[in-house]
NULO-104623 format. One record per atom (N, C-alpha, C): residue number from 0; y negated, z negated, x negated; atom name. Coordinates in Angstrom, 3 decimals, m for minus. Layout:
   n       c2       c3       c1 atom
 NUM        Y        Z        X   CA
...
END
This chain:
   n       c2       c3       c1 atom
   0    1.191    0.000   m0.845    N
   0    0.000    0.000    0.000   CA
   0   m1.243    0.000   m0.882    C
   1   m2.184    0.849   m0.531    N
   1   m3.441    0.919   m1.267   CA
   1   m4.423   m0.082   m0.677    C
   2   m4.857   m1.055   m1.476    N
   2   m5.760   m2.104   m1.015   CA
   2   m7.141   m1.941   m1.648    C
   3   m8.186   m2.550   m1.052    N
   3   m9.528   m2.463   m1.641   CA
   3   m9.566   m3.042   m3.050    C
   4  m10.499   m2.534   m3.825    N
   4  m10.704   m3.018   m5.184   CA
   4  m11.168   m4.474   m5.160    C
   5  m10.714   m5.276   m6.121    N
   5  m11.130   m6.672   m6.242   CA
   5  m12.363   m6.731   m7.149    C
   6  m13.456   m7.338   m6.646    N
   6  m14.704   m7.434   m7.409   CA
   6  m15.279   m8.839   m7.264    C
   7  m16.369   m9.091   m7.959    N
   7  m17.064  m10.381   m7.845   CA
   7  m17.855  m10.421   m6.542    C
   8  m18.290  m11.631   m6.179    N
   8  m19.106  m11.779   m4.965   CA
   8  m20.400  m10.984   m5.079    C
   9  m21.013  m10.964   m6.274    N
   9  m22.267  m10.217   m6.464   CA
   9  m22.039   m8.726   m6.272    C
  10  m20.943   m8.195   m6.831    N
  10  m20.644   m6.773   m6.666   CA
  10  m20.356   m6.442   m5.202    C
  11  m19.637   m7.357   m4.536    N
  11  m19.351   m7.134   m3.113   CA
  11  m20.645   m7.090   m2.307    C
  12  m21.565   m8.020   m2.608    N
  12  m22.826   m8.073   m1.884   CA
  12  m23.618   m6.783   m2.068    C
  13  m23.669   m6.250   m3.282    N
  13  m24.396   m5.006   m3.539   CA
  13  m23.767   m3.845   m2.764    C
  14  m22.444   m3.771   m2.769    N
  14  m21.768   m2.703   m2.038   CA
  14  m21.977   m2.846   m0.534    C
  15  m21.957   m4.103   m0.085    N
  15  m22.153   m4.347    1.360   CA
  15  m23.546   m3.944    1.794    C
  16  m24.569   m4.243    0.993    N
  16  m25.936   m3.887    1.353   CA
  16  m26.131   m2.372    1.353    C
  17  m25.468   m1.682    0.453    N
  17  m25.555   m0.212    0.433   CA
  17  m24.930    0.375    1.698    C
  18  m23.801   m0.195    2.105    N
  18  m23.153    0.275    3.326   CA
  18  m23.978   m0.078    4.556    C
  19  m24.639   m1.258    4.548    N
  19  m25.445   m1.688    5.681   CA
  19  m26.558   m0.692    5.974    C
  20  m27.167   m0.134    4.928    N
  20  m28.222    0.861    5.132   CA
  20  m27.679    2.073    5.881    C
  21  m26.459    2.478    5.556    N
  21  m25.835    3.611    6.249   CA
  21  m25.471    3.232    7.681    C
  22  m25.039    1.993    7.881    N
  22  m24.696    1.540    9.229   CA
  22  m25.922    1.526   10.126    C
  23  m27.059    1.075    9.595    N
  23  m28.287    1.054   10.390   CA
  23  m28.740    2.466   10.725    C
  24  m28.577    3.382    9.769    N
  24  m28.924    4.776   10.034   CA
  24  m28.026    5.351   11.124    C
  25  m26.744    4.987   11.092    N
  25  m25.815    5.462   12.117   CA
  25  m26.174    4.888   13.482    C
  26  m26.623    3.631   13.527    N
  26  m27.043    3.019   14.786   CA
  26  m28.251    3.737   15.368    C
  27  m29.220    4.053   14.513    N
  27  m30.408    4.778   14.988   CA
  27  m30.027    6.173   15.476    C
  28  m29.113    6.814   14.771    N
  28  m28.662    8.146   15.192   CA
  28  m27.911    8.060   16.523    C
  29  m27.117    6.997   16.693    N
  29  m26.394    6.819   17.955   CA
  29  m27.362    6.582   19.103    C
  30  m28.408    5.784   18.870    N
  30  m29.418    5.558   19.910   CA
  30  m30.083    6.865   20.313    C
  31  m30.382    7.710   19.335    N
  31  m31.014    9.000   19.626   CA
  31  m30.056    9.904   20.407    C
  32  m28.776    9.876   20.041    N
  32  m27.789   10.685   20.753   CA
  32  m27.614   10.195   22.189    C
  33  m27.598    8.872   22.385    N
  33  m27.492    8.323   23.737   CA
  33  m28.683    8.727   24.594    C
  34  m29.880    8.706   23.991    N
  34  m31.076    9.121   24.733   CA
  34  m30.994   10.591   25.115    C
  35  m30.458   11.421   24.207    N
  35  m30.292   12.840   24.521   CA
  35  m29.276   13.024   25.649    C
  36  m28.242   12.202   25.640    N
  36  m27.247   12.276   26.716   CA
  36  m27.879   11.914   28.056    C
  37  m28.747   10.900   28.068    N
  37  m29.407   10.508   29.317   CA
  37  m30.358   11.574   29.825    C
  38  m30.782   12.467   28.947    N
  38  m31.671   13.561   29.356   CA
  38  m30.900   14.778   29.865    C
  39  m29.581   14.737   29.819    N
  39  m28.809   15.850   30.344   CA
  39  m29.143   16.078   31.824    C
  40  m29.131   17.311   32.268    N
  40  m29.285   17.549   33.719   CA
  40  m28.031   17.089   34.446    C
  41  m28.086   17.039   35.757    N
  41  m26.924   16.634   36.550   CA
  41  m26.669   17.674   37.626    C
  42  m25.433   17.668   38.146    N
  42  m25.058   18.644   39.163   CA
  42  m24.554   17.904   40.392    C
  43  m25.000   18.347   41.568    N
  43  m24.590   17.672   42.793   CA
  43  m23.129   17.982   43.113    C
  44  m22.399   16.948   43.528    N
  44  m21.003   17.101   43.935   CA
  44  m21.004   17.439   45.429    C
  45  m20.634   18.656   45.752    N
  45  m20.694   19.091   47.148   CA
  45  m19.311   19.269   47.767    C
  46  m18.272   18.849   47.049    N
  46  m16.915   18.953   47.573   CA
  46  m16.486   17.610   48.150    C
  47  m15.797   17.638   49.273    N
  47  m15.352   16.408   49.938   CA
  47  m13.971   15.997   49.411    C
  48  m13.962   15.314   48.278    N
  48  m12.700   14.849   47.701   CA
  48  m12.137   13.698   48.541    C
  49  m10.824   13.644   48.620    N
  49  m10.147   12.555   49.319   CA
  49   m9.231   11.839   48.335    C
  50   m9.360   10.520   48.264    N
  50   m8.535    9.680   47.405   CA
  50   m7.762    8.698   48.276    C
  51   m6.742    8.095   47.690    N
  51   m6.032    7.026   48.372   CA
  51   m6.032    5.792   47.482    C
  52   m6.423    4.653   48.070    N
  52   m6.456    3.397   47.334   CA
  52   m5.897    2.261   48.150    C
  53   m6.229    1.058   47.734    N
  53   m5.688   m0.116   48.402   CA
  53   m6.101   m0.254   49.854    C
  54   m7.241    0.331   50.225    N
  54   m7.721    0.261   51.601   CA
  54   m7.519    1.577   52.347    C
  55   m6.618    2.422   51.848    N
  55   m6.346    3.692   52.509   CA
  55   m7.173    4.824   51.932    C
  56   m7.563    5.784   52.776    N
  56   m8.304    6.954   52.327   CA
  56   m9.722    6.577   51.901    C
  57  m10.221    7.294   50.901    N
  57  m11.565    7.026   50.394   CA
  57  m12.192    8.328   49.930    C
  58  m13.520    8.386   49.988    N
  58  m14.274    9.512   49.449   CA
  58  m14.810    9.138   48.075    C
  59  m15.358   10.110   47.374    N
  59  m15.974    9.805   46.078   CA
  59  m17.120    8.827   46.258    C
  60  m17.872    8.966   47.334    N
  60  m18.960    8.035   47.613   CA
  60  m18.426    6.619   47.798    C
  61  m17.272    6.471   48.412    N
  61  m16.674    5.148   48.603   CA
  61  m16.369    4.468   47.277    C
  62  m16.018    5.256   46.254    N
  62  m15.651    4.678   44.957   CA
  62  m16.832    3.963   44.304    C
  63  m18.072    4.306   44.706    N
  63  m19.251    3.630   44.161   CA
  63  m19.333    2.175   44.630    C
  64  m18.695    1.852   45.734    N
  64  m18.747    0.510   46.327   CA
  64  m20.186    0.075   46.573    C
  65  m21.053    1.045   46.909    N
  65  m22.440    0.753   47.226   CA
  65  m23.366    0.693   46.034    C
  66  m22.843    0.822   44.824    N
  66  m23.696    0.738   43.634   CA
  66  m24.273    2.107   43.280    C
  67  m25.184    2.105   42.329    N
  67  m25.935    3.319   41.999   CA
  67  m25.132    4.270   41.111    C
  68  m24.286    3.716   40.249    N
  68  m23.544    4.543   39.300   CA
  68  m22.042    4.276   39.413    C
  69  m21.265    5.246   38.928    N
  69  m19.812    5.136   38.935   CA
  69  m19.264    5.718   37.640    C
  70  m18.399    4.951   36.972    N
  70  m17.672    5.425   35.799   CA
  70  m16.202    5.540   36.192    C
  71  m15.627    6.718   36.004    N
  71  m14.233    6.972   36.372   CA
  71  m13.404    7.194   35.115    C
  72  m12.343    6.422   34.960    N
  72  m11.361    6.717   33.922   CA
  72  m10.316    7.660   34.505    C
  73  m10.181    8.828   33.902    N
  73   m9.138    9.771   34.288   CA
  73   m7.857    9.347   33.572    C
  74   m7.012    8.632   34.273    N
  74   m5.806    8.028   33.712   CA
  74   m4.638    9.010   33.870    C
  75   m3.989    9.363   32.773    N
  75   m2.884   10.312   32.818   CA
  75   m1.666    9.682   33.499    C
  76   m1.364   10.173   34.683    N
  76   m0.201    9.689   35.438   CA
  76    0.156   10.820   36.409    C
  77    1.018   11.722   35.960    N
  77    1.396   12.876   36.771   CA
  77    2.311   12.444   37.909    C
  78    2.341   13.197   39.003    N
  78    3.153   12.810   40.164   CA
  78    4.628   12.610   39.856    C
  79    5.161   13.365   38.886    N
  79    6.589   13.274   38.599   CA
  79    6.931   12.163   37.592    C
  80    5.919   11.499   37.024    N
  80    6.176   10.437   36.052   CA
  80    6.533    9.133   36.760    C
  81    7.284    8.287   36.058    N
  81    7.640    6.973   36.599   CA
  81    6.670    5.882   36.146    C
  82    5.861    6.169   35.145    N
  82    4.883    5.202   34.638   CA
  82    3.693    5.952   34.064    C
  83    2.575    5.239   33.923    N
  83    1.375    5.855   33.388   CA
  83    1.438    6.050   31.888    C
  84    0.501    6.830   31.381    N
  84    0.404    7.125   29.950   CA
  84    0.193    5.848   29.131    C
  85    0.886    5.739   27.997    N
  85    0.749    4.549   27.144   CA
  85   m0.648    4.447   26.537    C
  86   m1.188    5.577   26.073    N
  86   m2.525    5.549   25.464   CA
  86   m3.599    5.214   26.501    C
  87   m3.476    5.779   27.707    N
  87   m4.420    5.442   28.772   CA
  87   m4.304    3.972   29.148    C
  88   m3.091    3.445   29.089    N
  88   m2.876    2.026   29.384   CA
  88   m3.549    1.151   28.339    C
  89   m3.420    1.533   27.073    N
  89   m4.076    0.772   26.003   CA
  89   m5.589    0.795   26.171    C
  90   m6.124    1.952   26.593    N
  90   m7.565    2.042   26.834   CA
  90   m7.978    1.101   27.963    C
  91   m7.229    1.122   29.058    N
  91   m7.589    0.288   30.204   CA
  91   m7.480   m1.195   29.859    C
  92   m6.558   m1.553   28.979    N
  92   m6.445   m2.945   28.533   CA
  92   m7.726   m3.431   27.853    C
  93   m8.510   m2.501   27.315    N
  93   m9.719   m2.862   26.578   CA
  93  m10.946   m3.024   27.463    C
  94  m10.859   m2.606   28.720    N
  94  m12.016   m2.692   29.610   CA
  94  m12.322   m4.155   29.896    C
  95  m13.586   m4.538   29.727    N
  95  m13.987   m5.924   29.922   CA
  95  m14.128   m6.298   31.384    C
  96  m14.637   m7.498   31.610    N
  96  m14.817   m7.986   32.980   CA
  96  m15.831   m7.100   33.709    C
  97  m15.448   m6.601   34.870    N
  97  m16.290   m5.630   35.581   CA
  97  m17.591   m6.231   36.108    C
  98  m17.687   m7.557   36.148    N
  98  m18.919   m8.179   36.642   CA
  98  m20.128   m7.747   35.822    C
  99  m19.934   m7.505   34.522    N
  99  m21.061   m7.130   33.670   CA
  99  m21.542   m5.712   33.959    C
 100  m20.625   m4.813   34.260    N
 100  m21.025   m3.470   34.683   CA
 100  m21.697   m3.524   36.045    C
 101  m21.105   m4.273   36.951    N
 101  m21.623   m4.337   38.316   CA
 101  m23.021   m4.932   38.360    C
 102  m23.312   m5.858   37.448    N
 102  m24.647   m6.442   37.393   CA
 102  m25.693   m5.415   36.976    C
 103  m25.235   m4.311   36.397    N
 103  m26.130   m3.200   36.061   CA
 103  m25.943   m2.052   37.060    C
 104  m25.509   m2.425   38.274    N
 104  m25.452   m1.471   39.384   CA
 104  m24.480   m0.327   39.108    C
 105  m23.398   m0.623   38.388    N
 105  m22.437    0.391   37.981   CA
 105  m21.024   m0.045   38.336    C
 106  m20.298    0.804   39.032    N
 106  m18.905    0.533   39.380   CA
 106  m17.974    1.256   38.413    C
 107  m16.753    0.743   38.313    N
 107  m15.728    1.350   37.469   CA
 107  m14.482    1.542   38.304    C
 108  m13.865    2.719   38.198    N
 108  m12.639    2.992   38.944   CA
 108  m11.722    3.862   38.101    C
 109  m10.435    3.729   38.350    N
 109   m9.416    4.536   37.686   CA
 109   m8.887    5.548   38.702    C
 110   m8.705    6.790   38.255    N
 110   m8.178    7.834   39.135   CA
 110   m7.029    8.545   38.425    C
 111   m5.915    8.693   39.134    N
 111   m4.746    9.412   38.615   CA
 111   m4.223   10.368   39.677    C
 112   m3.448   11.345   39.232    N
 112   m2.906   12.334   40.158   CA
 112   m1.628   11.842   40.835    C
 113   m0.989   10.823   40.291    N
 113    0.235   10.297   40.896   CA
 113   m0.049    9.758   42.297    C
 114    0.902    9.854   43.224    N
 114    0.716    9.268   44.558   CA
 114    0.506    7.756   44.450    C
 115   m0.281    7.213   45.358    N
 115   m0.611    5.785   45.281   CA
 115    0.626    4.877   45.300    C
 116    1.676    5.175   46.088    N
 116    2.873    4.313   46.050   CA
 116    3.505    4.216   44.662    C
 117    3.282    5.194   43.793    N
 117    3.762    5.103   42.414   CA
 117    2.815    4.294   41.535    C
 118    1.517    4.421   41.815    N
 118    0.513    3.705   41.021   CA
 118    0.617    2.203   41.232    C
 119    0.822    1.781   42.475    N
 119    0.748    0.369   42.832   CA
 119    1.708   m0.502   42.030    C
 120    3.005   m0.187   41.933    N
 120    3.896   m1.062   41.155   CA
 120    3.591   m1.057   39.664    C
 121    3.129    0.088   39.133    N
 121    2.784    0.130   37.715   CA
 121    1.542   m0.717   37.450    C
 122    0.575   m0.637   38.337    N
 122   m0.631   m1.464   38.205   CA
 122   m0.271   m2.944   38.242    C
 123    0.636   m3.327   39.134    N
 123    1.063   m4.729   39.218   CA
 123    1.801   m5.142   37.957    C
 124    2.642   m4.263   37.434    N
 124    3.367   m4.561   36.196   CA
 124    2.410   m4.843   35.046    C
 125    1.330   m4.059   34.956    N
 125    0.367   m4.214   33.873   CA
 125   m0.617   m5.362   34.102    C
 126   m0.644   m5.893   35.328    N
 126   m1.527   m7.016   35.614   CA
 126   m2.987   m6.642   35.766    C
 127   m3.257   m5.363   36.082    N
 127   m4.645   m4.910   36.222   CA
 127   m5.151   m5.154   37.636    C
 128   m6.437   m5.470   37.741    N
 128   m7.071   m5.680   39.055   CA
 128   m8.181   m4.674   39.316    C
 129   m8.414   m3.744   38.402    N
 129   m9.490   m2.763   38.580   CA
 129   m9.161   m1.840   39.750    C
 130  m10.170   m1.312   40.444    N
 130   m9.921   m0.347   41.517   CA
 130   m9.231    0.908   40.966    C
 131   m8.135    1.313   41.599    N
 131   m7.363    2.475   41.138   CA
 131   m7.045    3.340   42.342    C
 132   m7.292    4.637   42.199    N
 132   m7.131    5.568   43.303   CA
 132   m6.252    6.750   42.889    C
 133   m5.556    7.292   43.878    N
 133   m4.779    8.514   43.686   CA
 133   m5.586    9.716   44.153    C
 134   m5.599   10.767   43.331    N
 134   m6.248   12.025   43.708   CA
 134   m5.203   13.074   44.080    C
 135   m4.007   12.626   44.428    N
 135   m2.867   13.506   44.669   CA
 135   m3.156   14.584   45.711    C
 136   m3.911   14.226   46.743    N
 136   m4.139   15.174   47.843   CA
 136   m5.402   16.011   47.648    C
 137   m6.050   15.913   46.491    N
 137   m7.267   16.691   46.249   CA
 137   m7.159   17.408   44.905    C
 138   m8.143   18.249   44.615    N
 138   m8.172   18.946   43.328   CA
 138   m9.220   18.332   42.390    C
 139   m9.464   17.039   42.560    N
 139  m10.427   16.322   41.731   CA
 139  m10.074   16.443   40.252    C
 140   m8.801   16.211   39.910    N
 140   m8.398   16.273   38.505   CA
 140   m8.615   17.654   37.900    C
 141   m8.292   18.681   38.663    N
 141   m8.486   20.038   38.166   CA
 141   m9.964   20.353   37.987    C
 142  m10.788   19.944   38.933    N
 142  m12.218   20.240   38.859   CA
 142  m12.887   19.540   37.690    C
 143  m12.391   18.354   37.322    N
 143  m12.993   17.623   36.204   CA
 143  m12.179   17.753   34.921    C
 144  m11.343   18.788   34.897    N
 144  m10.693   19.301   33.688   CA
 144   m9.811   18.285   32.975    C
 145   m9.111   17.462   33.765    N
 145   m8.144   16.547   33.165   CA
 145   m6.712   16.912   33.552    C
 146   m6.554   17.775   34.540    N
 146   m5.274   18.409   34.831   CA
 146   m5.474   19.902   34.614    C
 147   m4.769   20.447   33.629    N
 147   m4.978   21.827   33.203   CA
 147   m3.682   22.616   33.337    C
 148   m3.826   23.891   33.549    N
 148   m2.652   24.757   33.604   CA
 148   m2.422   25.390   32.250    C
 149   m1.216   25.223   31.724    N
 149   m0.866   25.773   30.414   CA
 149    0.503   26.436   30.517    C
 150    0.525   27.747   30.295    N
 150    1.763   28.534   30.363   CA
 150    2.499   28.301   31.679    C
 151    1.720   28.297   32.764    N
 151    2.293   28.180   34.092   CA
 151    2.644   26.783   34.535    C
 152    2.372   25.769   33.698    N
 152    2.669   24.383   34.043   CA
 152    1.397   23.536   33.974    C
 153    1.339   22.486   34.788    N
 153    0.206   21.575   34.782   CA
 153    0.405   20.507   33.709    C
 154   m0.629   20.284   32.917    N
 154   m0.605   19.245   31.893   CA
 154   m1.766   18.294   32.116    C
 155   m1.638   17.081   31.603    N
 155   m2.663   16.059   31.781   CA
 155   m3.369   15.769   30.459    C
 156   m4.629   15.368   30.542    N
 156   m5.324   14.855   29.363   CA
 156   m6.238   13.717   29.786    C
 157   m6.495   12.773   28.883    N
 157   m7.336   11.633   29.226   CA
 157   m8.807   12.013   29.240    C
 158   m9.574   11.317   30.029    N
 158  m10.998   11.590   30.086   CA
 158  m11.752   10.492   30.799    C
 159  m13.058   10.648   30.843    N
 159  m13.927    9.697   31.526   CA
 159  m15.126   10.457   32.062    C
 160  m15.478   10.218   33.322    N
 160  m16.609   10.903   33.949   CA
 160  m17.580    9.893   34.550    C
 161  m18.866   10.263   34.541    N
 161  m19.915    9.398   35.078   CA
 161  m20.615   10.106   36.239    C
 162  m20.936    9.326   37.255    N
 162  m21.579    9.849   38.458   CA
 162  m22.760    8.956   38.825    C
 163  m23.757    9.563   39.463    N
 163  m24.961    8.864   39.912   CA
 163  m25.123    9.115   41.405    C
 164  m25.520    8.081   42.128    N
 164  m25.702    8.214   43.580   CA
 164  m27.175    8.079   43.949    C
 165  m27.640    8.973   44.796    N
 165  m28.974    8.878   45.378   CA
 165  m28.786    8.850   46.888    C
 166  m28.768    7.651   47.462    N
 166  m28.398    7.464   48.868   CA
 166  m26.992    8.028   49.079    C
 167  m26.821    9.047   49.916    N
 167  m25.487    9.593   50.170   CA
 167  m25.189   10.838   49.336    C
 168  m26.076   11.184   48.437    N
 168  m25.846   12.329   47.558   CA
 168  m25.253   11.839   46.243    C
 169  m24.218   12.528   45.763    N
 169  m23.522   12.141   44.534   CA
 169  m23.704   13.242   43.492    C
 170  m23.982   12.833   42.254    N
 170  m24.213   13.777   41.165   CA
 170  m23.297   13.453   39.990    C
 171  m22.789   14.485   39.374    N
 171  m21.996   14.352   38.148   CA
 171  m22.950   14.464   36.966    C
 172  m22.941   13.451   36.095    N
 172  m23.891   13.423   34.985   CA
 172  m23.254   13.650   33.623    C
 173  m21.950   13.272   33.465    N
 173  m21.363   13.363   32.123   CA
 173  m19.853   13.237   32.197    C
 174  m19.160   13.898   31.279    N
 174  m17.723   13.719   31.087   CA
 174  m17.398   13.809   29.601    C
 175  m16.358   13.101   29.186    N
 175  m15.860   13.211   27.817   CA
 175  m14.345   13.103   27.865    C
 176  m13.678   13.645   26.833    N
 176  m12.227   13.743   26.868   CA
 176  m11.618   13.381   25.513    C
 177  m10.362   12.962   25.546    N
 177   m9.532   12.762   24.362   CA
 177  m10.238   11.911   23.301    C
 178  m10.585   12.479   22.131    N
 178  m11.199   11.688   21.066   CA
 178  m12.551   11.115   21.459    C
 179  m13.159   11.666   22.514    N
 179  m14.423   11.120   22.987   CA
 179  m14.300    9.722   23.546    C
 180  m13.062    9.266   23.789    N
 180  m12.823    7.926   24.322   CA
 180  m12.556    6.899   23.225    C
 181  m12.479    7.340   21.974    N
 181  m12.009    6.480   20.889   CA
 181  m12.763    5.166   20.756    C
 182  m14.078    5.201   20.889    N
 182  m14.886    4.003   20.641   CA
 182  m15.406    3.374   21.928    C
 183  m14.763    3.676   23.052    N
 183  m15.217    3.158   24.332   CA
 183  m14.368    1.974   24.787    C
 184  m14.876    1.237   25.746    N
 184  m14.149    0.109   26.320   CA
 184  m15.059   m1.054   26.645    C
 185  m16.054   m1.306   25.786    N
 185  m16.981   m2.401   26.054   CA
 185  m17.961   m2.000   27.145    C
 186  m18.600   m2.988   27.757    N
 186  m19.591   m2.720   28.802   CA
 186  m20.707   m1.819   28.292    C
 187  m21.250   m2.129   27.114    N
 187  m22.372   m1.338   26.604   CA
 187  m21.943    0.081   26.250    C
 188  m20.730    0.253   25.725    N
 188  m20.288    1.599   25.369   CA
 188  m20.131    2.470   26.605    C
 189  m19.694    1.888   27.709    N
 189  m19.584    2.656   28.950   CA
 189  m20.958    2.959   29.530    C
 190  m21.848    1.977   29.517    N
 190  m23.206    2.203   30.024   CA
 190  m23.935    3.273   29.225    C
 191  m23.647    3.356   27.924    N
 191  m24.294    4.361   27.081   CA
 191  m23.967    5.788   27.514    C
 192  m22.901    5.963   28.284    N
 192  m22.522    7.299   28.750   CA
 192  m23.197    7.669   30.064    C
 193  m23.822    6.709   30.712    N
 193  m24.371    6.932   32.043   CA
 193  m25.821    7.405   31.986    C
 194  m26.284    7.940   33.102    N
 194  m27.656    8.452   33.179   CA
 194  m28.694    7.341   33.076    C
 195  m28.347    6.135   33.547    N
 195  m29.296    5.012   33.504   CA
 195  m29.128    4.158   32.258    C
 196  m28.071    4.398   31.483    N
 196  m27.877    3.676   30.235   CA
 196  m27.693    2.179   30.427    C
 197  m28.097    1.417   29.414    N
 197  m27.982   m0.050   29.472   CA
 197  m29.086   m0.669   30.320    C
 198  m30.059    0.152   30.712    N
 198  m31.199   m0.284   31.520   CA
 198  m32.032   m1.330   30.778    C
 199  m32.184   m1.082   29.470    N
 199  m33.023   m1.914   28.609   CA
 199  m34.400   m1.269   28.471    C
 200  m35.411   m2.100   28.308    N
 200  m36.784   m1.592   28.252   CA
 200  m37.017   m0.676   27.057    C
 201  m36.266   m0.848   25.961    N
 201  m36.498   m0.056   24.753   CA
 201  m35.881    1.333   24.820    C
 202  m35.052    1.597   25.808    N
 202  m34.334    2.865   25.845   CA
 202  m35.232    4.026   26.285    C
 203  m34.895    5.192   25.766    N
 203  m35.519    6.445   26.187   CA
 203  m34.521    7.222   27.025    C
 204  m34.998    8.025   27.988    N
 204  m36.385    8.153   28.440   CA
 204  m36.830    6.929   29.233    C
 205  m38.130    6.686   29.226    N
 205  m38.681    5.530   29.923   CA
 205  m38.513    5.674   31.432    C
 206  m38.564    4.541   32.114    N
 206  m38.518    4.558   33.566   CA
 206  m37.147    4.326   34.156    C
 207  m36.133    4.085   33.304    N
 207  m34.793    3.843   33.834   CA
 207  m34.284    2.437   33.522    C
 208  m35.152    1.585   33.004    N
 208  m34.724    0.255   32.591   CA
 208  m34.282   m0.598   33.767    C
 209  m34.813   m0.332   34.945    N
 209  m34.421   m1.097   36.118   CA
 209  m34.348   m0.160   37.310    C
 210  m33.120    0.183   37.673    N
 210  m32.930    1.187   38.725   CA
 210  m33.428    0.714   40.077    C
 211  m33.296   m0.573   40.348    N
 211  m33.637   m1.081   41.678   CA
 211  m34.642   m2.228   41.624    C
 212  m35.495   m2.208   40.626    N
 212  m36.529   m3.234   40.540   CA
 212  m36.041   m4.573   40.019    C
 213  m34.868   m4.610   39.417    N
 213  m34.319   m5.842   38.867   CA
 213  m34.781   m6.028   37.427    C
 214  m34.566   m7.197   36.839    N
 214  m34.924   m7.388   35.429   CA
 214  m34.181   m6.405   34.541    C
 215  m34.705   m6.161   33.340    N
 215  m34.051   m5.255   32.401   CA
 215  m32.663   m5.778   32.046    C
 216  m31.829   m4.870   31.555    N
 216  m30.406   m5.151   31.375   CA
 216  m30.050   m6.468   30.728    C
 217  m30.572   m6.748   29.524    N
 217  m30.163   m7.952   28.807   CA
 217  m30.584   m9.223   29.530    C
 218  m31.638   m9.160   30.327    N
 218  m32.095  m10.341   31.060   CA
 218  m31.182  m10.671   32.227    C
 219  m30.272   m9.745   32.572    N
 219  m29.367   m9.981   33.683   CA
 219  m27.996  m10.494   33.231    C
 220  m27.779  m10.622   31.925    N
 220  m26.467  m11.045   31.428   CA
 220  m26.205  m12.503   31.794    C
 221  m25.047  m12.760   32.375    N
 221  m24.609  m14.102   32.747   CA
 221  m23.179  m14.301   32.263    C
 222  m22.677  m15.543   32.337    N
 222  m21.240  m15.724   32.262   CA
 222  m20.648  m14.986   33.456    C
 223  m19.458  m14.398   33.289    N
 223  m18.979  m13.521   34.363   CA
 223  m18.708  m14.260   35.670    C
 224  m18.604  m15.588   35.625    N
 224  m18.399  m16.343   36.866   CA
 224  m19.703  m16.885   37.438    C
 225  m20.836  m16.465   36.851    N
 225  m22.129  m16.965   37.319   CA
 225  m22.994  m15.893   37.974    C
 226  m22.501  m14.675   38.053    N
 226  m23.272  m13.650   38.749   CA
 226  m23.291  m13.972   40.241    C
 227  m24.425  m13.740   40.858    N
 227  m24.529  m13.958   42.310   CA
 227  m24.992  m12.653   42.955    C
 228  m25.312  m12.702   44.226    N
 228  m25.675  m11.491   44.947   CA
 228  m26.942  m10.860   44.406    C
 229  m27.830  m11.668   43.825    N
 229  m29.047  m11.118   43.257   CA
 229  m28.739  m10.231   42.054    C
 230  m27.702  m10.626   41.293    N
 230  m27.372   m9.911   40.086   CA
 230  m26.585   m8.629   40.345    C
 231  m25.872   m8.571   41.461    N
 231  m25.123   m7.371   41.784   CA
 231  m25.891   m6.592   42.851    C
 232  m26.530   m5.512   42.422    N
 232  m27.468   m4.813   43.284   CA
 232  m26.748   m3.778   44.137    C
 233  m26.152   m4.233   45.208    N
 233  m25.467   m3.354   46.148   CA
 233  m26.379   m3.159   47.346    C
 234  m26.786   m1.887   47.589    N
 234  m27.689   m1.651   48.705   CA
 234  m26.910   m1.171   49.916    C
END
């Protein structure tokens, strides 16, 4: 096994400070890239998708649960499979407590092509409580390019899509696939993909720090068992 070189504390400190300068530059570049992502145009979703979840049939608008934004994990689980994808499962294991997303007016849901009766026992086995829906009866997966046709057969790939709601109108703002999911999972990493971002006052473009007149993002952070109705902005 190849291990790091052994050096003195002074040499380590010098190397660490040199790397820190590069890390700060990468952070600034990431902030600029996130701002550019928030400036992307959006497209209205005009198709009436039908999903099946724990409460029966649902529309894409229903998946928002009344909040302004929606992040969807496209979980690889084909109808003929007996269990979901291992890599998608590992990703979902990393998702934090949803109260922190919800306090920023953002819902999170998982969507798979497998019929809901197949999803339910696998979800229970994994111990997940996140909202999970089947898109089996719609072409949602095909439209968002996570179920693809290859040599006459349907194949699955992992992905994540973001949506924004304006009253009853729904807009698609962003999608990423495969390696684009590598560094995601935390609340802030998911918010960075959305049109409203972390809703912090320092973010660009200006005017999105508070979607519904609430305090800026960091001022709304609580212990996850201390959020109340004021913190979850469901209209």
